[in-house]
C-alpha positions as CSV (number, residue, x, y, z in Angstrom):
1,M,23.9,-18.6,14.1
2,Q,24.7,-18.8,9.8
3,A,21.3,-19.5,10.2
4,R,19.5,-17.1,11.9
5,A,21.9,-14.0,10.2
6,K,20.8,-15.2,7.0
7,A,16.7,-15.1,8.2
8,M,17.0,-11.9,9.7
9,Y,18.8,-10.3,6.6
10,M,16.1,-12.1,4.3
11,M,13.6,-10.4,6.6
12,V,15.4,-7.2,6.2
13,L,15.5,-7.0,2.3
14,F,11.6,-7.9,2.4
15,W,10.3,-4.8,4.3
16,R,12.8,-3.1,2.8
17,R,11.0,-3.9,-0.3
18,R,7.5,-3.7,0.9
19,N,7.8,-0.3,2.6
20,A,10.3,0.9,-0.3
21,S,6.3,0.1,-2.5
22,A,4.7,1.9,-0.5
23,P,4.2,5.4,-1.6
24,A,3.6,3.2,-5.2
25,L,0.7,2.1,-3.9
26,I,-1.1,4.8,-2.0
27,A,-0.8,6.9,-4.7
28,S,-2.4,4.1,-7.2
29,E,-5.3,4.1,-4.4
30,I,-5.3,8.1,-4.6
31,S,-5.7,8.3,-7.9
32,R,-8.9,5.2,-7.3
33,I,-10.5,7.3,-5.1
34,L,-10.1,10.3,-7.1
35,G,-11.4,9.0,-10.3
36,V,-15.7,8.6,-8.2
37,P,-17.7,11.4,-9.3
38,V,-18.6,13.3,-6.1
39,S,-22.6,13.1,-6.5
40,R,-22.2,9.3,-6.6
41,F,-21.0,10.0,-3.7
42,M,-23.1,12.1,-2.5
43,T,-26.5,9.4,-3.5
44,S,-24.7,6.9,-2.1
45,R,-24.8,8.6,1.5
46,T,-28.3,10.0,1.9
47,R,-29.7,6.5,0.2
């Protein structure tokens, strides 16, 4: 039973770290999206 408890504890830690890093990952993606010129986006859509 103790091995199962340790496995659950490790899973909880993994998901907490992953969820905590999500805002930083989203912020970096938003900055990349905002870095693309608008005219380039419109040109690629019209082709």
